C-alpha positions as CSV (number, residue, x, y, z in Angstrom):
1,M,49.7,40.3,196.6
2,S,52.2,41.9,199.0
3,T,51.2,43.4,202.4
4,L,52.7,46.2,204.5
5,F,54.0,43.6,206.9
6,D,55.7,41.3,204.4
7,P,59.5,41.1,204.2
8,M,61.3,42.6,201.2
9,T,64.8,42.8,199.7
10,V,65.7,46.4,199.0
11,G,69.0,46.7,197.2
12,D,71.5,45.0,199.5
13,L,69.2,45.1,202.5
14,D,66.7,42.5,203.7
15,L,63.8,44.2,205.4
16,P,61.4,42.4,207.8
17,N,58.5,44.6,206.8
18,R,57.5,47.6,204.5
19,V,57.0,50.1,207.4
20,V,59.8,52.8,207.2
21,M,60.6,55.5,209.7
22,A,60.9,58.7,207.8
23,P,63.8,61.2,208.5
24,L,62.7,63.6,211.2
25,T,64.7,66.6,212.4
26,R,64.5,66.7,216.2
27,N,67.4,69.1,217.2
28,R,68.7,67.1,220.1
29,S,72.4,66.7,219.1
30,P,74.3,69.6,220.7
31,N,77.5,70.5,218.8
32,A,76.3,68.1,216.0
33,V,77.0,65.0,218.1
34,P,74.3,62.5,218.9
35,T,73.8,61.8,222.6
36,D,72.7,58.8,224.7
37,L,69.2,60.1,224.2
38,V,69.5,59.7,220.4
39,V,70.8,56.1,220.9
40,E,67.6,55.3,222.9
41,Y,65.3,57.1,220.5
42,Y,66.4,55.1,217.5
43,S,66.8,51.7,219.2
44,Q,63.2,52.1,220.6
45,R,62.0,52.2,217.0
46,A,64.1,49.3,215.6
47,S,61.1,47.2,214.7
48,A,60.6,49.3,211.6
49,G,61.5,47.6,208.4
50,L,64.0,50.4,207.9
51,L,65.0,53.4,210.0
52,I,66.1,56.6,208.1
53,T,67.8,59.0,210.4
54,E,67.1,62.6,210.8
55,A,68.9,64.7,208.1
56,T,72.6,64.7,208.9
57,A,75.1,67.3,207.6
58,I,77.9,66.1,205.3
59,S,80.1,69.1,206.2
60,H,80.1,72.2,208.5
61,Q,79.0,74.2,205.5
62,G,76.1,71.9,205.1
63,Q,74.7,72.7,208.5
64,G,71.5,74.7,208.6
65,Y,69.9,74.3,212.0
66,A,71.1,74.3,215.6
67,D,71.7,70.9,217.3
68,V,71.3,68.7,214.3
69,P,73.9,65.9,213.8
70,G,76.8,65.7,211.4
71,L,78.9,63.1,209.5
72,Y,82.1,65.1,209.2
73,G,83.8,64.8,212.6
74,E,85.3,61.8,214.4
75,D,83.3,62.5,217.5
76,Q,80.1,62.6,215.4
77,L,80.9,59.3,213.7
78,A,81.8,57.6,217.0
79,A,78.5,58.8,218.4
80,W,76.5,57.5,215.4
81,K,78.3,54.1,215.8
82,R,76.8,53.8,219.2
83,V,73.4,54.4,217.6
84,T,73.8,51.9,214.9
85,D,75.2,49.3,217.3
86,A,72.1,49.7,219.5
87,V,69.7,49.5,216.5
88,H,71.4,46.4,215.2
89,E,71.4,44.7,218.6
90,A,67.6,45.4,218.7
91,G,67.3,43.6,215.3
92,G,66.9,46.8,213.2
93,R,68.3,48.2,210.0
94,I,69.3,51.9,209.7
95,V,70.5,54.3,207.0
96,T,71.5,57.9,207.4
97,Q,70.1,60.7,205.4
98,M,72.9,62.9,204.0
99,W,72.2,66.6,204.0
100,H,73.6,69.8,202.6
101,V,71.1,72.6,203.3
102,G,72.5,75.1,200.9
103,R,70.8,78.5,201.4
104,I,68.5,77.2,204.3
105,S,71.0,78.3,206.9
106,H,72.2,81.2,209.0
107,T,75.6,82.9,209.2
108,S,75.8,81.9,212.9
109,L,75.9,78.3,211.9
110,Q,78.4,78.6,209.0
111,P,82.2,78.3,209.2
112,D,83.7,81.6,210.3
113,G,80.3,83.2,210.1
114,G,80.2,83.1,206.4
115,K,77.3,83.3,204.0
116,P,75.4,80.0,203.2
117,V,76.0,78.8,199.7
118,A,73.4,78.2,197.0
119,P,73.2,77.8,193.2
120,S,72.3,81.5,193.0
121,A,72.4,84.4,195.4
122,I,68.7,84.3,196.1
123,Q,67.6,84.5,199.7
124,A,64.9,81.9,200.7
125,K,61.6,83.0,202.1
126,S,62.1,80.5,204.9
127,K,63.3,80.1,208.5
128,T,65.8,78.0,210.4
129,Y,66.1,77.0,214.0
130,L,68.7,78.6,216.3
131,I,69.6,78.3,220.0
132,N,69.4,81.6,221.9
133,G,71.8,82.8,224.5
134,D,69.6,81.6,227.4
135,G,69.5,78.1,225.9
136,T,66.0,78.3,224.4
137,G,65.3,77.6,220.8
138,S,63.6,79.8,218.3
139,F,63.1,80.2,214.5
140,A,64.9,82.9,212.6
141,E,65.0,84.1,209.0
142,T,67.6,82.4,206.8
143,S,70.6,84.5,205.8
144,E,71.3,85.8,202.3
145,P,73.4,83.2,200.5
146,R,76.2,83.5,198.0
147,A,76.3,81.7,194.7
148,L,78.7,78.7,194.5
149,E,81.5,79.2,192.1
150,L,81.9,76.6,189.4
151,G,85.2,75.4,190.9
152,E,83.6,74.8,194.3
153,I,81.1,72.2,193.1
154,P,83.5,69.2,192.8
155,G,84.4,69.8,196.4
156,I,80.8,69.5,197.5
157,V,80.4,66.3,195.5
158,D,83.5,65.0,197.3
159,D,82.0,65.9,200.6
160,Y,79.1,63.6,199.8
161,R,81.5,60.8,198.8
162,R,83.5,61.1,202.0
163,A,80.4,61.3,204.2
164,A,78.9,58.2,202.7
165,K,82.0,56.2,203.0
166,A,82.4,57.3,206.7
167,A,78.8,56.6,207.4
168,V,79.0,53.0,206.3
169,E,82.6,52.1,207.2
170,Q,83.1,54.1,210.5
171,A,79.6,54.8,211.8
172,G,78.2,51.4,210.9
173,F,75.1,52.4,208.9
174,D,73.6,49.9,206.6
175,G,73.4,52.5,203.8
176,V,72.7,56.1,203.1
177,E,69.8,58.2,201.7
178,I,70.7,61.3,199.6
179,H,68.5,64.2,200.6
180,A,67.5,65.8,197.3
181,A,64.1,67.2,198.5
182,N,62.4,69.9,200.5
183,G,64.3,72.9,199.1
184,Y,67.8,72.0,200.2
185,L,71.0,72.2,198.1
186,I,70.4,69.5,195.5
187,D,66.7,70.5,195.2
188,Q,67.8,74.2,194.9
189,F,69.8,73.3,191.9
190,L,66.9,71.3,190.3
191,R,64.3,74.1,190.5
192,S,64.2,77.1,188.3
193,G,62.9,79.2,191.2
194,S,66.2,79.0,193.0
195,N,68.6,78.2,190.2
196,H,69.4,81.2,187.9
197,R,72.8,80.0,186.8
198,D,74.0,80.4,183.2
199,D,76.7,77.8,183.3
200,A,76.7,73.9,183.1
201,Y,74.6,73.7,186.3
202,G,71.8,76.1,185.3
203,G,69.2,76.7,182.6
204,P,67.8,73.5,180.9
205,I,66.7,70.5,182.9
206,P,69.8,68.4,182.2
207,N,72.0,71.1,183.5
208,R,70.0,71.7,186.7
209,A,70.0,67.9,187.3
210,R,73.7,67.6,186.8
211,L,74.7,68.0,190.5
212,L,72.2,65.4,191.6
213,F,73.6,62.8,189.2
214,E,77.2,63.7,190.1
215,V,76.4,63.2,193.8
216,V,74.5,59.9,193.2
217,D,77.4,58.5,191.2
218,A,80.0,59.6,193.8
219,V,78.0,58.1,196.7
220,A,77.3,54.8,194.8
221,E,81.0,54.5,194.0
222,A,81.8,54.9,197.7
223,V,79.4,52.5,199.2
224,G,77.8,50.5,196.4
225,S,74.5,51.5,194.7
226,G,72.6,48.8,196.6
227,R,73.1,50.7,199.8
228,V,71.9,54.1,198.4
229,G,68.5,55.6,198.3
230,I,67.4,59.1,197.3
231,R,64.6,61.4,198.5
232,L,62.7,63.6,196.1
233,S,59.8,66.0,196.6
234,P,58.4,67.0,193.2
235,V,55.9,69.7,194.2
236,T,56.6,70.7,197.8
237,P,56.9,74.4,198.5
238,A,59.0,73.6,201.6
239,N,61.8,76.1,202.1
240,D,60.7,78.3,199.2
241,A,61.1,75.4,196.7
242,S,59.4,76.3,193.4
243,D,59.3,75.3,189.8
244,P,56.4,76.1,187.4
245,D,56.7,72.8,185.5
246,P,57.8,70.0,187.8
247,Q,56.5,67.0,185.8
248,P,59.1,67.0,183.0
249,L,61.8,67.9,185.6
250,F,61.2,65.0,187.9
251,D,60.3,62.5,185.1
252,Y,63.8,63.4,183.7
253,V,65.4,62.8,187.1
254,V,63.9,59.4,187.8
255,R,64.6,58.2,184.2
256,G,68.3,59.2,184.9
257,L,68.3,57.4,188.2
258,A,66.8,54.2,186.6
259,S,70.2,53.0,185.3
260,R,72.1,53.6,188.5
261,G,70.9,50.6,190.5
262,L,69.7,52.4,193.6
263,A,68.1,50.6,196.5
264,Y,65.0,52.8,196.5
265,I,63.4,56.0,195.4
266,H,61.7,57.9,198.3
267,T,59.0,60.4,197.1
268,I,57.2,63.0,199.2
269,E,53.7,63.2,197.7
270,G,52.3,66.8,197.8
271,A,53.4,69.5,200.2
272,T,55.8,68.2,202.9
273,G,53.8,67.7,206.1
274,G,50.7,69.3,204.3
275,Q,48.3,68.7,201.5
276,R,48.8,65.5,199.6
277,D,47.1,67.0,196.5
278,Y,49.2,70.2,196.5
279,Q,50.4,71.2,193.1
280,Q,52.9,73.6,191.5
281,G,52.2,74.9,188.0
282,N,49.0,74.6,186.1
283,E,48.5,70.8,186.2
284,P,48.3,68.3,189.1
285,F,51.5,66.2,189.3
286,D,51.0,62.8,187.9
287,Y,52.7,60.4,190.3
288,A,51.7,57.3,188.3
289,A,53.4,58.7,185.2
290,Y,56.4,59.7,187.3
291,K,56.8,56.2,188.6
292,A,56.2,54.8,185.1
293,A,59.0,56.9,183.8
294,Y,61.3,55.3,186.3
295,R,60.1,51.7,185.6
296,D,60.0,52.2,181.8
297,A,63.6,53.3,181.9
298,G,64.6,50.1,183.6
299,G,64.5,51.2,187.3
300,E,64.2,48.3,189.7
301,G,64.7,50.0,193.0
302,A,61.9,49.8,195.7
303,W,59.3,52.6,195.4
304,M,58.8,54.4,198.8
305,V,56.0,56.9,199.4
306,N,55.6,59.4,202.1
307,N,53.3,62.2,203.4
308,G,50.1,61.9,205.4
309,Y,49.9,58.1,205.3
310,D,47.9,56.3,208.0
311,G,47.5,52.6,208.4
312,P,44.6,52.0,205.9
313,L,46.1,54.2,203.2
314,A,49.5,52.6,203.6
315,K,48.1,49.1,203.5
316,S,46.2,50.0,200.3
317,A,49.3,51.5,198.7
318,V,51.3,48.3,199.1
319,Q,48.5,45.8,198.4
320,S,47.6,47.7,195.1
321,G,51.3,47.7,194.0
322,R,51.4,51.5,194.0
323,A,54.2,51.4,196.5
324,D,56.7,48.9,197.9
325,L,57.4,50.8,201.1
326,V,55.6,53.5,203.1
327,A,57.5,56.0,205.3
328,F,55.8,57.4,208.4
329,G,56.9,60.6,210.2
330,K,54.8,62.0,213.0
331,L,53.2,58.6,213.8
332,F,56.7,57.2,214.4
333,I,57.5,60.1,216.7
334,A,54.6,59.2,219.0
335,N,54.6,55.5,218.5
336,P,58.0,53.7,218.9
337,D,56.1,50.4,218.3
338,L,54.2,51.6,215.3
339,V,54.7,48.4,213.3
340,A,52.9,46.4,216.0
341,R,50.2,48.9,216.5
342,L,49.4,49.0,212.7
343,R,49.6,45.3,212.4
344,D,47.3,44.6,215.4
345,G,45.0,47.5,215.0
346,L,46.0,49.1,218.3
347,P,45.2,52.7,219.3
348,L,47.9,55.3,218.4
349,N,49.5,57.8,220.7
350,E,49.1,61.4,219.6
351,P,52.3,63.4,218.9
352,D,53.0,66.5,221.0
353,K,54.0,69.1,218.4
354,A,55.4,71.4,221.1
355,T,58.3,69.0,221.6
356,F,59.2,68.2,218.0
357,Y,62.2,70.5,217.9
358,G,64.8,70.7,220.7
359,G,64.4,69.7,224.3
360,G,65.1,66.4,226.1
361,V,63.3,63.2,227.0
362,K,59.8,64.7,226.9
363,G,58.2,64.1,223.6
364,Y,61.2,62.1,222.4
365,T,61.8,58.9,224.3
366,D,58.9,58.9,226.8
367,Y,56.0,57.9,224.5
368,P,54.6,54.6,225.8
369,F,54.7,51.3,224.1
370,A,51.4,49.5,223.7
371,A,50.6,47.1,226.6
């Protein structure tokens, strides 16, 4: 019987424990370049079995929020190299989450002030984070997107390929996680609520999943499948994500991923940051059947779960075999030494929600370690 604190080989990575730091957008990288503060933030948390960075844009077009980092400029990659060097020096392992936001953006963040792109020209009922003229941050409605032309899609796949290769070879990451969750571009293609296309990328499930598989194959070719994970969120309503029948959609997706040799599948259970039992459609989502679809199709990657886990629930998930890895979000914001606190039963710091997005040291690198 495995425990949360046992080591595990995950693809090409040897992890010292099963506690994962989830990707957490913090809006502290002006001009999309990580700062010294970002170096300190991640190195503080290097005792995690695996660190997954905040979502990081693969291209300027993929940007959707102010002061989030990128993977498409030399200065960005050099800054990330300082982060990965610090994490490795502290004994940690770190992968970057690759992000294209699709329609969850604003014209002020796009190249030449253009419209965000999406599978279909449907504006999301969602908001993004912008920096005001006085330097303060605030949330604003996302802009109306335009539908991607069929001929543009190979270029986006190539952006993922280039970003993955640069992340590993230039920035020094141990691997990458493809962000296919939470209502961003790949998830927008998957779901019928945001994908109204009538070409090879729309309509039936295999068409809507086409972009996801093309991206996975391109990224795996660039860095090796054993260094690639993927994040999925079958029922979350985040960023206006919706589909009336998510079970067959996501069972199809994980069956297709099974043969691709990925390091791990990272699943958000329920509504991101909300109810674990949230459902879309008429029936509750069957996570056991979803995992079984992956395993029955030959999938051997580690199974990572996320959303609302505390110490006891995480320990139970691993000991029962329901999960191999557990990703923690808010608890890792407030507890840089979360692994030790969970292992030794120490009290946990409470996260300060007012400092989640934007700002400086406060609520970022000033949370105390346990005595």
